[in-house]
N, C-alpha and C positions, 0 to 999 in steps of 0.2 A: 444356628439355624441351618436347615437343610435347603440347598438350592435346587431349582428345577428349571432346566433349559427348555427352549421352545418345543423341541421334539418330544421330550418327556411329557410336557403339559398337553400337547396335541394328542399323544397316545392315550393319556389318562382320560381326556375328554371323549375320545372316540370310544372308549370302553363304556361310556355313559351317554352315547350319542342321542338317544331318544329324550333323555332327561334334559340335555343341553338344548335340544330343539324346542322342547315344551317351555323352557325358560326364556330363551332368546329369540325364538321364531314362533311366538305364540299365535300369530295370525295364520299359521299353517295347520296341517293335520297329517296324520300317518296314513300311508297307503302301501300295504305290503311291507317291503324292506326299505321303503323310502319315506322321508318327510318332505311334503310338498308345500311350497310357499311361493309368494310372488317374486321376492328377491332377498338378498342377504341383509337388507335393511328392514326386513319384517313387514313388507307390503303384502296384503292379501293377494292370492293368486296361486298359480300352479307351474310357474316357469322354472323355479329352482328345485333341484332334487338333492337331498342329503341322504347318503347311504347309511343305514342304521346298523348293519352288521357286515362283517367281512364276507365276500363272495369270491368266486373265481374271477369275476370281472373287476374287482376293486376292493379297497379297504374301507372299513367303517369310518365315518366322520368326514369323508371326502364329499365335496359337493360341486355341482356345476349349474350355472344359470343358463338354460338353453336359449334364452332371449338375448342376453348380453354377451355370452361367451366367458364371463368371469368364472373362476373356479378357485378352490382353496380348501382349507380345513376348518375345524371348529374354532380355532383361535381367531381366524378371519371373521367368522360369524359373530363372535363376541365383540370384536373391534367395530365392525360395521353396524351392527344392530344397536350398539350403545353410543356410536359416534366418537369413539376414543381415537387418540392420535398417537400417543407414546406407547411403545410396547410394554414399558413397565406397568402402565395402567391396565393394559390388556392382561398381562401375566398376573397382576394382583387380583383382578376380577376372576380369572380362571382358578387361581388358588383358593379364593374365597368360596367359589362354587364347589370346588372339590374338597373343601375343608382341609387344605394343606397349609403349613406354616409359611409365613413370608421369609424370603432369604435374607441373609446379611446384606447390608448396603455394599455396593461396589462402586469404584471410581467411575465418573461419567465417561472417561475414555474407553472403558470396557463395557459400557452399556450396549444392549442389543439394538440393532437398527430397526426401524419400522419395517414390518413385513409387507410385501406387496401381494395383491391378488394374483395367484397363478404365476405363470412364466411364459414369455413369448419364445423361449429358446426351442421348445419342442415343435412349435408351429413353424418357426423359421427353418429348422432342420427338415421338416416335412416339405416345405417349399423347395428347398435345395435338392432333396431327393427326387421330387417330381420333375424338376428342371433337368436333372441328369438322366432321366429315363426317356425311352423312345417308343415308337409304335410297336404294336404286338405282332404285326404281320410277319410270318415266316420265323417266328421265335418259339421258344419253349412255352410261352404263355398260350399262343395259338394252339400248339400241340396239346397242351394240358386241357384246354377248354373243349377242343374237338373230340378228344378221347372221352369226354364226359357228355358227348352228343350235343354240345352247344355250338351249332354250326352257323347261326345267324349272328355274326360278329360286326357287321357294319353298324356304324353309329355308336360303337362302344368306346367313345373317346375318353371315358372316365378310367380306362385301363391303359397302362403302359408297361414296358418291359425294362428291367435293369439286369444286365448280364452278370454282375458281380456285386450283389447287395450284401452289405455286412450283416453278420449274424453272430451274436455272442450269447451263449446259453445262460451265463450268469456273470456276476462281476469278477469271479475268480477264474474264469475260463479264457482261453485264447479266442480271438476273433476269427471267424470263418467267413467265406464268401460263397454265395449260392445264387443262381439265377432267381429272379423274383418277379411276380406279378404285382405291380404297384397300382392301387386304386386311389383315385382322387376323392377326398371327402370334402364336400362343399356345402355352403349355407344356401338359403333360398335365393340369394342374389348371384350365386355361382362363384363366390369367393372361396378359394382353397383354404380350408381350416386344418386339414390334416391329411394323412395318407394311411392306407392299410397295406401291409406287405404279406404276400403268400410266397414263401420260399419253395422252389421247385427243384425236382431232380434235373440233372444236366440235360437229359434228353426230353424233358417235359412230360414224361409218361406217368407222372404222379408228383406228389409233394416231396420235398427234400427229406432225407432220413434223419431228421433232427427232432428234438423233444417238443419244440413249440414252433411249428412251421407258419403260424399266423401271429402277427403282432401289429398293433396300431401305433401311430405316432402323431402327436398334435391334438387338436380339439375335435372330438367326435360327437359328444352328446348334443342331440337336437339336429345333427347334420347327417349326411348320407353320401354314399357313392351313387350317382344318379345316371339313369339311362333314359333319355327322353326328357322333355320339358313338361312338367305337370301344369294343368290348368284346373279343370273341374274334377278330374278323376286321376287317382294315383294308387298304385299297388306298392306296398312296402313290406319287406321281409328282413331277415337277419343276414343271411349269407349271400355273397356275390353269385355263387353257383346256383343258389335257389332262385334268385330273381332272374338271372339270365336264362334259366330253363323255361320260364314263362314267355320269354321273347320268341322262343321257337314257334309257339302257336299263337302268340298275341304280340306281334312285332311293333304295333303302334301304341301299345299301352305304356304310359310313363311309369318307370319303376325306380324304386329307391332301396338300396341295400344298406341297412343301418349297422350291420356288423356285430351286433350282440342283442340279446333280448332287452337289456336295460336301455340301450340306445334306441331300439325300436320303440319302446314305450315312451321315449322322450322326444320323438321326431317332431320337428316344427311343421305346422301345416301351411301350405301356400295360401295366401289370402283369398284366392278364388276357388279353393277346394270345396266340392260339394259331396263327393263320395270317396271314401278310403277303403281299399281292399287290404286286408292284413293277411299275409302269408303265414299261416300258423305252423310252428314247429311243435311236434308232439312230445312235449316235456313240461315239467312244472314251470320253468322259467318262461317258456313260450305261452303257457296259459296265463301267467301273471301279466305279460306284455299285452295280450289280447284284452284282459280285463281292464288294464289301465287305459288302453286306447279307446275302449268302449266308453269309459267314463269321460275321457277328454273330448272325444268327438261329439258325444251327446251335449256336453256343455257348450261346445262351439257350434252346434247346429249342423254337424256334418254326418251324413249317413255312413255307417261303418259296417262292412260285410267281411266275413272271415272266409278265406279260401283254405281248405284242408286237403292235403295230399292223401292218396290211398296208402302209400308206403311211408317210409320215414320222413321223406321230404320230396319236393317236386323234382329234384334232379334224379332221385331214385325212380320216380314215376316215369320220367322221360327216358332214362336209360334201360329200364327193365320192362316197362309196359308199352312204350312207344308213343309217338305223337298222337295217333288216333285215340288211344286210351286216355291220354292226358287231356285231349280236347273234350272227350266225353265226361271226364272227371270235373272239369272246370265249368262246362256248359250250365248245369243246373245251379251252380253256386253264384253265377254272375247275375247282375241286374239285367232284365230282358233287353233293355236298350243298348247295353254294352256287348251283348252277344253279337249283334250285327255290326257294331262299331269296331270291335277289337278282335274277335275270335276268328281265326282263319278257317275257311271251310275245309272239309276233308278232301284231299286230293286223291282221285282215283287213277 
């Protein structure tokens, strides 16, 4: 008989992710590139997101429950949805689903251990990195942001500076160190769940000259880098630079940077939220995030309004068109009551 280890089974299941979801998460439904369901035990709802195809943001078959923070792969889905305990039973079920032969018996001492949902190691590493980072005043982070015309930096406690943050292009490369902007990713209670790193040039005059100057660490889905405390109104977008650009003309508007379109679509709503502004990125992934949030907010009874930049994003609007133009761009897109509440008047 041919054996199949956990990694091989998980990969084969991921190649048939939608079929797996329809079998074991039948209480959910497909929405774009995701299968949405209440939790990994097949409860009706929309908290858990299963990625159905590989994207730039992640692999097919990976899932995260934005409510509980659990995450894993499709083997975990099979185990939890069926209430299985031993990995042998999980693997047998996966092989049966995939029409694969059962492996030859192996001694108990060599049997696979029970897999656990996700891992706390990346979140712990994120907490350590945050603790080792310091204020941004007078650092490359402040230079980087000010060069992008983001001058209103008070209250940006979600950002820190690390002077020598490790960067490794891939597992076969040597580790490098670069200055980095570290953003805290927190849940609705303010608990740190992860961090986002933006590696910078030594003088802060741009990003570091590396292949992937942005990377996340820890748990992001459903959470965000937050600027201000949201109550009834919140504006959410993908990038840190995008949301900080709005602070220049709307300094009292609570903001959330979700760091990718998938994470933006999955943002958890504060319990008192009544209106959500979505900062739209002009690309298909951004359109998908907007559509998903429109559906989720409608279901939750929250008003959802889209804010669209004139150029590629709001930082481009700020840098190339100026504050006055940015104010004029935002004014007609805001709810009338929020114009007086949040939008700074034009200064002559």
